[in-house]
C-alpha positions in Angstrom: 0.0 0.0 0.0 1.2 3.5 -0.8 2.4 5.8 2.0 -0.2 8.0 3.6 0.7 11.7 4.1 -1.5 13.9 6.3 -1.4 17.6 5.7 -2.7 20.3 8.1 -3.0 23.9 6.7 -5.6 26.5 7.1 -5.4 27.6 3.5 -7.7 25.4 1.2 -5.7 26.4 -1.9 -2.4 25.0 -0.4 -4.2 21.7 0.6 -5.6 21.4 -2.9 -2.2 22.0 -4.5 -0.4 19.6 -2.2 -3.1 17.0 -2.8 -2.6 17.0 -6.5 1.2 16.9 -6.2 1.4 14.2 -3.7 -1.1 12.0 -5.4 0.7 12.4 -8.7 3.8 11.1 -6.9 1.9 8.0 -5.8 1.2 9.0 -2.2 -2.2 8.8 -0.5 -3.4 12.2 0.8 -5.4 13.3 3.8 -5.9 17.0 4.4 -7.3 19.1 7.3 -7.8 22.8 8.0 -7.7 22.4 11.8 -5.3 20.6 14.1 -8.0 19.1 16.3 -9.5 17.3 13.3 -6.0 16.1 12.2 -5.4 14.6 15.7 -8.7 12.7 15.5 -7.8 11.4 12.1 -4.3 10.2 13.3 -6.0 8.2 16.0 -8.2 6.5 13.4 -5.4 5.7 10.9 -1.7 6.4 11.6 -0.1 8.2 8.6 3.4 7.7 7.5 4.2 11.4 7.6 2.5 14.6 8.8 3.0 18.0 7.1 2.0 20.7 9.6 1.5 24.4 9.3 2.5 26.6 12.2 -0.4 29.1 12.1 -3.7 27.3 12.6 -7.1 28.3 14.0 -7.7 26.8 17.5 -4.6 24.7 18.4 -1.5 26.1 16.7 1.1 23.9 15.1 3.3 23.6 18.2 0.4 22.3 20.3 -0.5 19.8 17.6 3.1 18.7 17.3 3.3 18.2 21.0 0.1 16.0 20.9 1.4 13.9 18.0 4.9 13.3 19.6 3.4 12.3 22.9 1.3 9.6 21.3 3.5 8.7 18.3 7.2 9.6 19.0 8.5 7.9 15.8 6.0 9.6 13.5 7.9 12.1 11.3 6.5 15.7 11.1 7.4 18.3 8.6 6.6 21.9 9.6 5.4 24.5 7.1 6.6 28.0 8.1 5.9 31.5 6.8 8.5 34.2 6.8 7.5 35.4 10.3 7.6 32.0 11.9 11.1 30.7 11.2 12.1 31.0 14.8 9.0 29.1 15.8 9.8 26.4 13.2 13.3 26.0 14.6 11.7 25.5 18.0 9.4 22.9 16.5 12.5 21.0 15.2 14.0 21.0 18.7 10.7 19.6 20.0 10.9 16.6 17.6 9.8 17.8 14.1 11.9 16.3 11.3 12.5 19.6 9.5 10.7 22.7 8.3 9.6 24.1 4.8 9.4 27.8 4.1 6.5 29.4 2.3 6.1 29.9 -0.6 6.8 26.2 -1.0 9.5 25.1 -3.5 7.8 21.9 -4.8 11.1 20.2 -5.8 12.6 20.8 -2.4 9.3 19.8 -0.8 9.2 16.4 -2.5 12.9 15.7 -1.6 12.2 16.5 2.1 9.1 14.3 2.0 11.2 11.4 0.7 13.9 11.9 3.3 11.4 12.3 6.1 9.7 9.1 5.2 13.1 7.3 5.1 13.9 8.7 8.6 10.5 7.7 9.9 10.9 4.1 8.7 14.4 4.0 10.2 13.2 5.3 13.6 10.3 2.8 13.6 12.6 -0.1 12.8 15.1 1.1 15.4 12.4 1.3 18.0 11.3 -2.3 17.2 14.9 -3.5 17.4 15.4 -1.7 20.7 12.3 -3.3 22.2 13.4 -6.7 20.8 16.8 -6.3 22.4 15.2 -5.2 25.6 13.0 -8.3 25.6 15.9 -10.6 25.0 18.4 -8.9 27.2 16.8 -9.2 30.5 18.2 -10.4 33.8 15.6 -13.0 34.7 15.2 -14.5 38.2 13.8 -14.2 41.7 16.2 -16.5 43.6 18.2 -15.0 46.6 21.4 -15.0 44.5 19.6 -13.1 41.7 18.1 -10.6 44.1 21.5 -10.0 45.6 22.9 -9.4 42.2 20.1 -7.0 41.2 20.6 -5.1 44.5 24.3 -4.6 43.7 23.4 -3.4 40.2 20.9 -0.9 41.6 23.5 0.3 44.1 26.4 1.0 41.7 24.4 2.0 38.5 23.5 5.6 39.6 27.2 6.3 40.4 30.0 6.8 37.9 32.3 4.2 39.6 34.1 1.6 37.5 32.9 -2.0 37.8 34.6 -5.4 37.4 32.1 -8.2 36.6 33.3 -11.7 37.3 31.7 -15.0 36.5 31.9 -18.2 34.4 31.2 -18.2 30.6 27.5 -17.9 29.8 26.3 -16.4 33.1 25.3 -13.1 31.6 28.1 -10.7 32.4 27.3 -8.6 29.4 23.7 -8.3 30.5 24.9 -7.0 33.8 27.1 -4.4 32.2 24.3 -3.2 29.9 21.9 -3.1 32.9 24.3 -0.9 34.8 24.6 1.4 31.8 20.8 1.5 31.3 20.2 2.5 34.9 23.1 5.1 35.0 23.1 8.8 34.2 24.9 7.9 31.0 22.1 5.8 29.7 21.5 8.2 26.7 25.1 7.9 25.8 26.8 5.1 23.8 27.5 1.6 25.2 30.6 0.5 23.4 31.8 -3.1 23.7 35.4 -4.3 23.3 35.7 -8.1 22.8 39.2 -8.6 24.1 39.4 -12.2 23.0 38.1 -11.6 19.5 40.3 -8.7 18.2 43.7 -9.9 16.8 46.7 -8.3 18.5 47.8 -6.6 15.2 44.4 -4.8 15.0 43.6 -4.1 18.7 45.6 -0.8 18.9 43.7 0.6 15.8 40.4 -0.7 17.2 40.9 0.9 20.6 42.7 4.1 19.8 41.6 4.8 16.3 43.9 6.1 13.6 44.5 9.1 11.3 44.4 8.9 7.5 47.7 7.7 6.2 48.9 6.2 9.6 49.6 2.9 7.9 49.1 1.2 4.5 45.3 1.0 3.8 44.3 3.8 6.2 42.5 5.8 3.5 40.3 7.7 6.0 40.6 8.6 9.7 38.7 6.4 12.1 37.6 6.8 15.7 38.6 4.1 18.1 36.5 2.4 20.8 37.7 4.9 23.5 36.7 7.9 21.5 33.4 6.3 20.4 32.4 5.7 24.0 32.8 9.4 25.0 29.8 10.4 27.1 28.9 6.8 27.7 30.2 3.5 28.9 33.2 1.5 27.6 32.8 -2.3 28.2 35.8 -4.6 28.1 34.4 -8.1 27.6 36.8 -10.9 28.9 39.6 -8.5 29.7 41.6 -11.4 31.1 42.3 -12.3 27.5 43.8 -9.0 26.6 47.3 -9.3 25.3 50.0 -8.2 27.8 51.6 -6.0 25.2 48.5 -3.8 24.9 47.6 -3.7 28.6 50.2 -1.1 29.5 48.9 1.3 26.8 45.3 0.7 27.9 46.3 1.4 31.5 47.9 4.7 30.5 44.8 5.8 28.7 42.6 4.8 31.7 44.8 6.7 34.1 45.0 9.9 32.0 41.6 9.7 30.4 43.2 10.9 27.2 43.8 9.0 24.0 45.8 9.7 20.8 44.9 8.1 17.5 47.6 6.1 15.8 49.5 8.5 13.6 48.5 11.6 15.6 50.1 13.5 18.5 46.9 15.3 19.5 45.3 14.1 22.8 41.5 13.7 22.9 39.9 14.1 26.3 37.7 11.2 27.4 34.6 11.2 29.5 33.8 7.5 30.0 32.7 5.0 32.5 34.6 1.7 32.3 33.1 -1.7 33.0 35.2 -4.8 32.5 34.4 -8.5 32.8 36.3 -11.8 33.0 35.6 -15.5 33.4 39.2 -15.9 34.7 40.5 -15.5 38.3 42.3 -12.3 37.6 44.2 -12.5 41.0 45.7 -15.8 39.8 46.4 -14.3 36.4 48.3 -11.4 38.1 50.3 -13.9 40.2 51.2 -16.0 37.2 52.3 -12.9 35.2 49.5 -13.0 32.6 47.8 -9.8 33.8 49.2 -6.5 35.0 48.7 -5.9 38.7 48.3 -2.1 38.3 45.6 -2.6 35.6 43.7 -5.1 37.8 43.6 -2.6 40.7 42.6 0.2 38.4 39.6 -1.8 37.1 38.6 -3.5 40.3 36.9 -0.5 42.0 33.6 -2.3 42.6 33.6 -6.1 41.9 30.3 -7.9 41.1 30.2 -11.7 40.9 27.5 -13.2 38.7 26.4 -16.5 40.1 26.4 -19.6 37.8 23.1 -21.2 37.0 23.7 -24.2 39.2 23.6 -21.9 42.2 20.2 -20.4 41.3 18.3 -23.4 39.9 15.0 -22.1 41.2 15.3 -19.5 38.4 15.3 -22.2 35.7 11.5 -22.4 35.1 11.4 -18.6 34.8 14.2 -18.6 32.3 12.7 -21.4 30.3 9.3 -19.6 30.1 11.0 -16.3 29.1 13.2 -17.9 26.3 10.3 -20.1 25.1 8.1 -17.0 24.7 10.9 -15.0 23.1 11.8 -17.6 20.5 8.2 -18.5 19.8 7.6 -14.8 18.7 10.9 -14.8 16.8 10.2 -17.9 14.8 6.4 -17.6 14.6 5.8 -20.7 16.7 3.7 -21.5 19.7 5.5 -21.2 23.1 6.3 -24.6 24.6 5.4 -25.9 28.0 7.4 -28.6 29.7 6.2 -31.8 31.3 7.0 -32.4 35.0 9.5 -35.1 34.0 11.3 -32.9 31.4 11.4 -30.0 33.9 12.9 -32.2 36.6 15.7 -33.3 34.3 16.4 -29.6 33.4 16.3 -28.7 37.1 18.7 -31.6 38.0 21.2 -30.8 35.2 24.3 -28.9 36.3 24.4 -26.5 33.3 28.2 -26.1 32.7 27.4 -23.6 29.9 25.1 -21.7 32.3 22.2 -19.5 31.0 23.7 -19.4 27.5 23.5 -23.2 27.3 19.9 -23.1 28.6 18.9 -20.4 26.1 20.4 -22.4 23.2 18.6 -25.5 24.3 15.2 -23.8 24.5 15.7 -22.2 21.1 16.5 -25.6 19.7 13.4 -27.2 21.3 11.1 -24.3 20.1 12.3 -25.0 16.5 12.4 -28.8 16.5 9.7 -30.0 18.8 6.4 -30.1 16.9 4.2 -30.7 20.0 3.0 -28.0 22.4 4.5 -29.9 25.4 8.2 -30.9 25.6 8.6 -34.4 27.1 11.6 -36.1 28.6 12.2 -38.0 25.3 12.5 -34.7 23.4 15.5 -33.5 25.4 18.8 -34.0 23.6 21.9 -35.9 24.9 23.2 -35.7 27.6 19.9 -34.5 29.1 17.6 -37.1 27.3 17.9 -40.9 27.3 20.6 -42.0 24.9 20.7 -45.7 25.4 19.4 -48.2 28.0 21.8 -48.8 30.9 22.0 -52.5 30.1 23.6 -51.6 26.7 26.7 -50.6 28.7 28.0 -54.0 29.7 31.7 -53.6 30.4 33.9 -51.2 32.4 35.5 -50.1 29.2 32.1 -49.1 27.7 31.2 -47.3 30.9 34.5 -45.3 30.8 34.0 -44.4 27.2 30.4 -43.3 27.9 31.6 -41.1 30.7 34.5 -39.7 28.6 32.1 -38.8 25.7 29.6 -37.1 28.1 32.4 -35.2 29.8 33.9 -33.9 26.5 30.5 -32.8 25.3 29.9 -30.9 28.6 33.2 -29.1 28.3 32.7 -28.2 24.7 29.3 -26.7 25.5 30.8 -24.9 28.5 33.3 -23.3 26.1 30.8 -22.7 23.3 32.5 -25.4 21.2 35.8 -23.6 21.2 38.2 -26.5 20.4 41.4 -24.8 21.5 40.1 -23.7 24.8 38.4 -27.1 25.6 41.6 -29.0 24.7 43.6 -26.7 27.0 41.2 -27.3 29.9 41.2 -31.0 29.3 45.0 -31.0 29.2 45.3 -32.6 25.8 46.4 -31.5 22.3 43.9 -29.9 20.0 44.5 -32.8 17.4 43.9 -35.4 20.2 40.5 -33.7 21.0 39.6 -33.8 17.3 40.4 -37.6 17.3 38.3 -38.2 20.4 35.3 -36.2 18.9 35.6 -38.2 15.6 35.8 -41.5 17.5 32.7 -40.7 19.6 30.8 -39.1 16.7 30.6 -35.8 18.5 29.5 -33.0 16.2 29.2 -29.2 16.8 25.6 -28.2 17.7 23.8 -25.7 15.4 23.4 -22.9 17.9 27.0 -23.0 19.0 30.0 -21.1 17.7 33.5 -22.4 17.4 
C-alpha cells in the first residue's frame, strides 16, 4: 500500500495544490484545516508522515506537534513555516519535528524533504522495534536469593559513575549485567561500546581501541575513531579483559589513568569522558600472580567487583528462564510457546548447566524450533539430558569409561561454546587429540554454538 501523508494547513488552496502533487507522486493524501481534526484522524489511521502548518485556528502547530509526539514519537512531522515564523519552526524541530519548509513552498525541495522524512520515519520505527526486541531478549531473569542480591548490587552501583569489574563463568550473563548498569546510569542516553578482548587480533587491537589518522599505515585511506573515542559520554565495556594481550595492557592502563587518547598517527590528545566496565571469566588475581595480567591494571579496574552466580547456584530461576526464552523464540520464529512436562522440567532442574544461562537459552531455542508438539517431554530432550541408550547396553567397564568420557567432553565443549582450542587446554590434551576423540565418539558441533 502507498504511503499516507496527512497535511494540516488553514489555506484550502495549499491543501488542494499539495493533494494534486502528492497523489501524482503515488502517495495517499489526507488534508485538514484544523489541528483538532487532524489529531482525531491520526488516532483512526496512523499516517506515514505529517505535514503541519505553524499558524492554525484553534490549536496552533506547536500544540498539535506536542500532541502527536506524545502519542507517536516515531511519526515524522514536517513543519510549514511562513517568513515570520522561522524562529518558531526551529523551536518545533527542537521539539521533535523532522524539518521545516518555508512558504512559498518550493515543490522540488518539498518532495525531496518528503522522501527523506519518510526514510527517517521508517528507520526510527525499525530502530524502535529492534530496541524493544533487544530489551525483551536482554533481561536479567530470576527471583532467587542469588539473583536478588545481584540486582541489589546493580541498583547500588548504577547511579554512580564508579568503575565496575564483573566476574563469573562463561555464559552467566556478564554482558547483560554491564548493559543493565549502563541502562540505569546517568549515562544511559550515551553510547555503550563493547570491546571483545578475546576476538580482536593483536595486530588490530591498537587501531580498534585508539583509532587512527588517515595515512597512519598502509590502507588507512580515512581517519577512524577508536573504541575509547566512540564511548565518549557513555560506557566502555571490556568483555573478557583477562584475554587482553599483555603487550597492549600497558597502553590501555595509560589511557585509563590519564583519560586521554591519541589516535595512531597523531600526537593530538583527545579528552575522554567515559565510565569503564570490565568482565572476565578468569580469576584475575591468579592471572596477576602468574604474570599474565598487570597488577596495576587489575587494581585500576577493580573498583567495585560484582560476581555473577552460575546457573547451578540459582536453579530455582530455571523455570522462569525457560518460560522467558520459550516466549521470546516463539515470537521470533512464529511458533507456539512450549510448555514442559514435569519429567522434562525435573531433568532440566537436576542438570548442572556447565554452559550456564547461554546453554539453557540455546537448548530452549532448539526445542522451540524442532519439537512439533506443544509440550516438551523427557524424550524430546537431547543428549546428555535425554535418554541416549538403555543402561543394560553398557556391559563392560571399558564401555562405561567411554560413555563417561564422551559425556564429559560434550559438557566441556558446551561450556566453552565449542571452542576446540580452549576445551583442549582445559582437558589437558592437544587440539589434534581432542579432534580424534570427537571423531571416535561421533561428537558434532551443535547448530546454535560457535567455534
